[in-house]
C-alpha positions in Angstrom: -11.0 -3.0 -29.4 -9.6 -1.4 -26.2 -11.1 -2.7 -22.9 -12.9 -0.1 -20.7 -10.8 1.5 -18.0 -13.1 0.1 -15.4 -12.3 -3.5 -16.5 -8.5 -2.8 -16.6 -8.4 -1.2 -13.1 -10.7 -2.0 -10.3 -10.8 -1.3 -6.6 -12.8 -3.3 -4.2 -14.2 -2.0 -0.9 -17.2 -2.9 1.3 -18.4 -0.8 4.2 -19.1 -4.0 6.1 -15.5 -4.9 5.9 -13.7 -1.4 6.4 -10.4 -3.0 7.5 -9.8 -4.4 4.0 -9.2 -2.8 0.5 -8.2 -4.6 -2.7 -7.3 -3.6 -6.3 -6.9 -5.4 -9.5 -5.0 -4.1 -12.5 -5.4 -6.1 -15.8 -2.9 -4.1 -17.9 -0.4 -2.2 -15.9 1.9 -0.9 -18.8 0.9 2.6 -17.9 0.7 2.2 -14.2 4.0 3.6 -12.7 4.6 4.3 -9.1 7.1 6.5 -7.3 8.4 5.3 -3.9 5.6 5.5 -1.4 4.3 3.7 1.7 0.9 2.7 3.3 -0.3 2.7 6.9 -1.7 -0.7 6.2 0.0 -4.1 5.7 0.1 -4.7 1.9 0.3 -8.0 0.1 -0.1 -8.7 -3.6 0.6 -11.0 -6.4 1.8 -10.7 -10.0 -0.6 -12.4 -12.5 1.1 -11.5 -15.7 4.2 -9.9 -17.2 7.2 -8.8 -15.2 8.1 -5.9 -12.9 10.9 -4.5 -10.9 9.9 -4.6 -7.2 11.8 -2.3 -4.6 11.2 -2.6 -0.9 13.8 -0.6 1.2 17.2 -1.8 0.1 15.8 -4.9 -1.6 15.4 -5.1 -5.4 13.8 -8.0 -7.1 12.3 -9.0 -10.5 8.7 -10.1 -9.9 7.1 -12.6 -12.4 3.9 -14.5 -12.5 3.7 -16.6 -9.4 5.4 -14.0 -7.2 3.8 -12.7 -4.0 5.2 -9.3 -2.6 4.7 -8.2 0.8 5.1 -4.7 2.4 4.9 -3.9 6.2 3.3 -0.7 7.3 5.2 2.3 6.3 7.8 0.5 4.3 8.8 2.6 1.3 8.4 0.5 -1.9 7.5 0.7 -5.6 6.7 -1.8 -8.3 6.9 -1.0 -12.0 6.6 -2.9 -15.3 9.8 -3.7 -17.3 10.4 -2.7 -20.8 6.7 -1.5 -21.5 5.6 -5.2 -21.4 2.0 -6.1 -20.3 1.8 -6.5 -16.6 -1.1 -7.4 -14.3 -1.4 -7.7 -10.5 -3.6 -7.9 -7.6 -3.1 -6.0 -4.2 -4.7 -6.4 -0.9 -4.4 -3.8 2.0 -5.2 -4.9 5.7 -5.5 -2.4 8.5 -3.1 -3.0 11.3 -5.4 -3.1 14.3 -7.5 -5.8 12.6 -4.4 -7.7 11.5 -2.9 -7.5 15.0 -6.0 -9.1 16.5 -5.9 -11.9 13.9 -2.1 -12.5 14.8 -2.9 -12.9 18.5 0.5 -11.9 19.4 0.0 -8.9 21.8 1.1 -6.4 19.1 1.5 -6.2 15.4 4.3 -8.7 14.3 6.0 -7.5 11.0 6.5 -10.0 8.4 10.2 -10.8 7.6 9.7 -11.6 3.9 9.4 -9.0 1.2 8.9 -11.5 -1.6 7.9 -15.2 -2.0 7.5 -17.6 -4.9 5.8 -20.3 -2.9 3.0 -21.8 -5.1 0.9 -22.6 -2.1 1.0 -19.1 -0.8 0.2 -17.7 -4.3 -2.7 -20.0 -4.8 -4.2 -19.2 -1.4 -3.9 -15.4 -1.9 -5.2 -15.6 -5.4 -8.3 -17.6 -4.1 -8.9 -14.9 -1.4 -8.9 -12.2 -4.1 -11.5 -14.3 -6.2 -13.7 -14.4 -3.1 -13.5 -10.7 -2.4 -14.3 -9.6 -6.0 -17.2 -12.1 -6.2 -20.3 -10.0 -6.2 -22.5 -13.0 -5.1 -20.3 -13.9 -2.0 -21.8 -13.0 1.4 -20.0 -10.6 3.7 -19.5 -13.5 6.3 -18.0 -15.7 3.7 -15.5 -13.0 2.7 -14.6 -12.2 6.3 -14.0 -15.8 7.1 -11.8 -16.3 4.1 -9.7 -13.3 4.9 -9.3 -14.3 8.6 -8.2 -17.7 7.7 -5.6 -16.5 5.2 -4.0 -14.0 7.5 -4.1 -16.3 10.5 -1.8 -18.7 8.7 0.3 -16.2 6.9 3.4 -16.3 9.2 3.3 -20.2 9.1 3.0 -20.2 5.2 6.0 -17.9 4.9 8.1 -20.0 7.3 7.2 -23.1 5.2 8.3 -21.2 2.1 11.9 -21.5 3.3 14.5 -20.4 0.8 11.7 -19.0 -1.4 11.2 -16.0 1.0 13.7 -13.1 0.7 14.1 -11.4 3.9 15.0 -7.8 5.0 17.5 -6.7 7.6 15.8 -5.6 10.7 17.0 -2.3 12.3 15.9 -0.2 15.2 14.6 3.4 14.9 16.1 6.1 17.0 13.6 8.0 19.2 14.3 11.3 17.4 13.5 9.8 14.0 10.2 8.5 15.4 9.4 11.9 16.8 10.0 13.5 13.4 7.8 11.0 11.7 5.1 11.4 14.2 5.3 15.2 13.9 5.0 15.1 10.1 2.1 12.8 10.4 0.2 14.9 12.7 0.9 18.1 10.7 0.9 16.7 7.2 -1.6 19.2 5.8 0.4 22.2 7.1 3.2 24.0 5.2 6.0 22.6 7.3 9.6 23.9 7.3 12.6 21.7 8.1 13.3 23.8 11.2 9.9 22.8 12.5 10.5 19.1 12.2 14.0 19.5 13.7 12.5 21.4 16.7 10.0 18.6 17.3 12.5 15.9 17.0 15.6 17.4 18.6 17.7 16.4 15.6 20.0 18.6 13.6 19.0 19.3 10.0 21.9 17.5 8.3 21.3 14.4 10.5 17.6 14.4 10.1 17.6 14.6 6.2 20.3 11.8 6.0 19.0 9.5 8.7 15.3 9.9 8.0 15.7 8.7 4.3 17.8 5.9 5.4 15.2 4.7 7.9 12.0 5.5 6.1 13.1 5.3 2.4 11.6 8.9 1.8 12.9 12.3 2.5 10.9 14.3 5.1 9.1 16.1 2.4 8.3 13.0 0.4 7.1 11.4 3.6 4.8 14.4 4.2 3.3 14.2 0.7 2.8 10.5 1.2 0.9 11.3 4.4 -1.2 13.9 2.5 -2.2 11.3 -0.1 -3.2 8.9 2.7 -5.4 11.7 4.1 -6.9 12.2 0.7 -7.7 8.5 0.4 -9.6 8.6 3.6 -11.6 11.7 2.8 -12.3 10.3 -0.8 -13.7 7.1 0.7 -16.1 9.3 2.7 -17.5 10.6 -0.5 -16.2 14.1 -0.3 -15.6 16.2 -3.5 -12.1 16.0 -4.9 -11.4 19.7 -5.0 -12.3 20.0 -1.3 -10.1 17.1 -0.4 -7.2 18.5 -2.5 -7.1 21.8 -0.6 -7.6 20.4 2.9 -4.8 17.9 2.3 -2.4 20.8 1.8 -2.2 20.8 -2.1 -2.1 24.1 -4.0 -5.0 22.9 -6.2 -6.8 19.9 -7.6 -4.2 19.5 -10.4 -1.4 19.3 -8.1 -3.2 16.8 -5.9 -4.2 14.7 -9.0 -0.6 14.5 -10.1 0.7 13.5 -6.7 -2.2 11.0 -6.2 -1.5 9.2 -9.4 2.2 9.1 -8.9 1.6 7.4 -5.5 -1.3 5.2 -6.3 -1.2 4.7 -10.1 -4.8 5.8 -10.3 -6.6 9.1 -10.3 -8.6 10.4 -7.4 -11.8 10.0 -9.4 -11.0 6.4 -10.3 -10.2 5.7 -6.6 -13.4 7.3 -5.3 -15.8 6.0 -8.0 -14.9 2.3 -8.6 -14.6 0.8 -5.2 -18.1 0.4 -4.1 -19.4 -0.4 -7.6 -17.2 -3.5 -7.5 -18.2 -4.4 -4.0 -21.9 -4.2 -4.7 -21.8 -5.9 -8.2 -24.2 -8.8 -8.6 
């Protein structure tokens, strides 16, 4: 007998811990992502099956025991291989909260995009168990999350050769202005000329350099921002159709297709399941 969708795909959120969000997928054969990014820091683990993991220019095969990491706004995607069973857990941490935990005067990006360190995997899996435990108190969960992230840089350094690293590169000011302009106006019907005027870049350079830096075309970046806007509004309990139109989509169906392509979940799944898991007893 097939398992209920709620058992196969769960979100966890708690109003008392608004800086964290988690999801758990028990069977991801039908869970397929396009390239996308998050404003949060994202870290997850593969619990079953195999998948192809893309992060910027890096491509890896992720198997059980693998931890994957995505800094804020890094374009990435992870999809199952050969229609095989695939399960995973993902955790999203807001940057201001994580910056405070790091105590470095500003957010310090993580150099590793992937690790097979068993100690790191076990610690992260234990944190997921704590967050999804409906009987654990808020303080217990917050302490567990704080302890994990406070030691994450050290754990990655101890992983040594097991951590694959990305090349660091600077971002020209014009590209930052373009990204900021798209973010601030993501729900509007932008033209390429609008972005060029705001950034001071030529159309040909903007399109080429923007994708090289962010992993997404300017339009894909705008759609990604619209989906992030939609997530925020859905968490507030607003109707899906209202959110779809305010986010800049033509209709609810268009919003639903884009939302599922980015998050591998429907807007209704995202809106309904989170608090139910958080409050389960």
